[in-house]
C-alpha positions in Angstrom: 0.0 0.0 0.0 1.3 3.4 -0.9 1.6 5.2 2.4 0.0 8.5 1.5 0.2 11.0 4.3 -0.3 14.7 5.0 2.7 16.7 3.8 3.9 17.5 7.3 2.5 14.5 9.1 5.8 12.8 9.6 8.3 15.3 8.5 7.1 17.6 11.3 5.6 15.3 13.9 7.9 12.3 13.5 11.5 13.2 12.7 13.0 10.1 14.2 11.9 7.5 11.8 15.0 5.4 12.4 13.9 4.6 16.0 10.1 4.7 15.5 9.6 1.0 15.1 11.1 0.4 18.5 13.3 -2.5 17.3 16.8 -3.5 18.3 19.8 -4.2 16.1 22.8 -6.3 16.9 26.2 -5.3 15.5 27.4 -7.6 12.7 24.2 -9.6 12.6 22.6 -10.5 9.3 19.1 -11.4 10.7 18.0 -8.1 12.2 14.3 -7.9 13.0 14.0 -4.4 11.3 16.1 -1.9 9.4 15.0 0.7 11.9 16.6 -0.7 15.0 18.5 1.1 17.8 21.7 -0.4 19.1 21.7 -1.6 22.7 22.3 1.3 25.0 23.7 0.9 28.4 22.8 3.2 31.3 26.2 4.8 31.2 25.8 5.7 27.5 22.5 7.6 27.8 22.5 11.2 26.8 23.3 13.6 29.6 19.8 15.0 29.7 18.1 11.7 30.0 17.1 10.8 33.6 15.8 7.3 34.5 12.4 7.8 36.0 10.6 5.7 38.5 7.5 3.9 37.5 4.9 6.2 35.9 2.1 6.8 38.4 -1.5 6.5 37.5 -2.9 9.7 35.9 -5.2 10.4 38.8 -5.5 8.8 42.1 -9.0 7.4 42.7 -11.0 9.5 45.1 -12.6 7.5 47.9 -15.5 8.9 49.8 -16.0 7.7 53.3 -19.7 7.2 54.0 -21.0 6.7 57.5 -24.5 5.2 57.9 -26.3 6.1 61.1 -29.0 4.0 62.6 -32.4 5.4 61.8 -34.2 7.2 64.7 -38.0 7.3 64.7 -39.2 10.8 65.2 -42.5 12.6 64.8 -42.4 15.5 62.4 -44.7 17.5 60.2 -41.9 18.8 57.9 -42.0 17.5 54.4 -39.1 15.4 53.2 -36.4 17.5 51.5 -36.1 17.1 47.8 -33.0 15.5 46.5 -30.8 17.8 44.5 -30.5 16.5 40.9 -27.1 16.9 39.4 -26.6 17.0 35.7 -24.4 14.3 34.3 -20.8 15.2 33.8 -19.6 16.1 30.4 -17.5 13.1 29.3 -16.8 14.3 25.8 -13.2 14.6 24.6 -10.2 12.6 25.8 -10.3 13.6 29.4 -6.7 14.8 29.2 -6.0 18.5 29.7 -2.2 18.4 29.3 0.1 16.5 27.0 2.5 15.3 29.7 -0.1 13.3 31.6 -1.4 11.9 28.3 2.1 10.9 27.2 2.8 9.2 30.6 -0.4 7.2 30.3 0.3 6.4 26.7 3.6 4.8 27.4 2.3 3.2 30.6 -0.4 1.5 28.5 2.4 0.0 26.5 4.1 -1.3 29.6 0.8 -2.7 30.9 -0.2 -4.1 27.5 -3.5 -2.3 27.3 -4.3 -1.6 23.6 -7.8 -0.5 24.2 -6.6 2.3 26.5 -4.4 3.6 23.7 -7.3 3.5 21.3 -9.4 5.6 23.7 -6.7 8.3 23.5 -7.4 8.9 19.8 -9.7 11.6 18.5 -12.5 10.1 16.4 -12.5 13.0 14.1 -8.9 12.4 13.2 -9.5 8.7 12.6 -12.3 9.6 10.1 -10.2 12.2 8.4 -7.4 9.7 8.0 -9.7 7.1 6.5 -10.8 9.6 3.9 -7.2 10.5 3.1 -6.2 6.9 2.7 -9.4 5.7 0.8 -7.7 5.7 -2.6 -4.7 3.8 -1.3 -6.4 0.6 -0.1 -6.6 -1.4 -3.3 -10.4 -1.2 -3.3 -10.8 -2.2 0.3 -13.2 -0.3 2.6 -11.6 2.2 4.9 -14.1 1.4 7.5 -13.1 -2.3 7.3 -9.3 -1.7 7.2 -9.4 0.9 10.0 -12.2 -0.6 12.1 -11.9 -0.4 15.9 -11.2 -4.1 16.1 -8.4 -4.0 13.4 -6.8 -0.9 15.1 -6.8 -2.5 18.5 -5.2 -5.6 17.1 -2.5 -3.5 15.4 -1.8 -1.7 18.7 -1.7 -5.1 20.5 0.9 -6.3 17.9 3.0 -3.2 18.4 3.0 -3.8 22.1 4.2 -7.4 21.5 7.1 -6.0 19.5 8.1 -3.8 22.4 7.8 -6.6 24.8 10.1 -8.8 22.7 12.8 -6.1 22.9 12.2 -5.8 26.7 12.9 -9.6 26.9 16.3 -9.1 25.3 17.2 -6.5 27.8 15.9 -8.4 30.8 17.7 -10.8 33.2 14.4 -12.6 34.0 10.8 -12.5 33.0 10.0 -10.8 36.3 12.1 -7.7 35.5 10.2 -4.4 36.0 10.1 -1.8 33.3 9.4 2.0 33.4 9.0 4.7 30.8 11.3 7.7 31.0 8.9 10.6 30.1 9.4 14.2 31.1 8.5 17.6 29.8 12.0 18.1 28.5 11.4 15.5 25.8 8.6 17.5 24.1 9.1 19.6 21.0 6.4 22.2 20.3 4.7 22.1 16.8 4.9 25.5 15.2 1.7 27.3 14.1 2.7 27.0 10.4 3.3 23.3 10.7 0.1 22.7 12.5 -1.9 24.8 10.0 -0.5 22.6 7.1 -1.3 19.5 9.0 -4.9 20.6 9.6 -5.4 21.8 6.1 -4.3 18.6 4.4 -5.8 16.1 6.9 -9.0 18.1 7.5 -8.6 18.4 11.2 -8.9 21.5 13.4 -6.3 21.1 16.2 -5.0 24.2 17.9 -1.6 23.0 19.3 0.6 20.0 19.3 3.8 18.5 20.8 6.1 15.7 19.7 8.3 13.2 21.6 11.0 12.3 19.1 12.6 9.7 21.4 12.2 8.3 24.9 13.6 5.4 26.8 12.0 2.3 28.3 14.2 1.4 31.3 14.7 -1.9 33.1 14.2 -0.9 36.7 16.1 -4.0 37.9 19.3 -3.9 35.9 19.3 -0.3 34.6 19.3 -1.3 30.9 17.4 1.2 28.6 16.4 1.1 25.0 15.0 3.7 22.7 11.2 3.6 22.5 8.5 4.6 20.1 8.2 8.3 19.1 4.8 9.9 19.4 2.8 13.1 18.8 0.0 14.7 20.8 -2.5 17.2 19.6 -5.0 19.6 21.3 -8.5 20.6 20.5 -11.0 22.4 22.7 -8.7 22.0 25.7 -8.5 18.2 25.2 -5.3 16.4 24.3 -5.2 13.3 22.1 -2.6 10.9 20.8 -2.2 11.7 17.1 -3.8 8.8 15.3 -2.3 9.7 12.0 1.2 9.9 13.3 1.0 6.6 15.3 -0.4 4.9 12.2 2.6 5.9 10.1 5.3 5.3 12.8 4.0 2.3 14.6 0.8 0.7 13.2 0.7 0.8 9.4 2.8 -2.4 9.1 0.6 -4.2 11.6 -2.6 -3.9 9.6 -3.6 -6.5 7.1 -3.9 -4.4 3.9 
């Protein structure tokens, strides 16, 4: 399939194509898993600005409300029972993320926890539909709704996670090794207004800002071994942040789909 994309989709949002597939190469080997594979990186050889983080915490700690039930007391009263206050349901539209850092942390944590459906929920449905329309003529007559169905996309994300886990196994001393994602604000690159305008114009979206993580590290918390992880882009609309579906498709998922 001809990988037709918006003009600035990858040149702007994904400049590190060589590490996007999250694969590992071995020096002198003729059976590399991918041509886009980082060399093994020891903790000592990490860039000076990279700091190994502790395990990414959950986005929001659950709020527990303590309820005390008192024994009913029979009383005689002539007052009418008070009316219960009806509360309108909360607006659950959008991604639920109001900043890109929290979204990025949860995105990579979903990879660590192998939760493909959680990643799918981080997409903007409008962008998925726009991407389908953009790719419609490149699918050899197949239906975009079929190729990019929810089930097919979740399977593609799942396969991408398996690839990451296979690399983790190569950097692990045992199957019980713990892994973290090194994600910090310093890793983000802001998308310029001109770049975002070009992206919106060609894809048909209406995002108002965007950020990119060109590289990050997955780190073995037990032996300190890191490897370069998947790049990613995050876009904002109406105060809500989303994982860029188009960018993830081109950097991670396009080869996982059966087209």
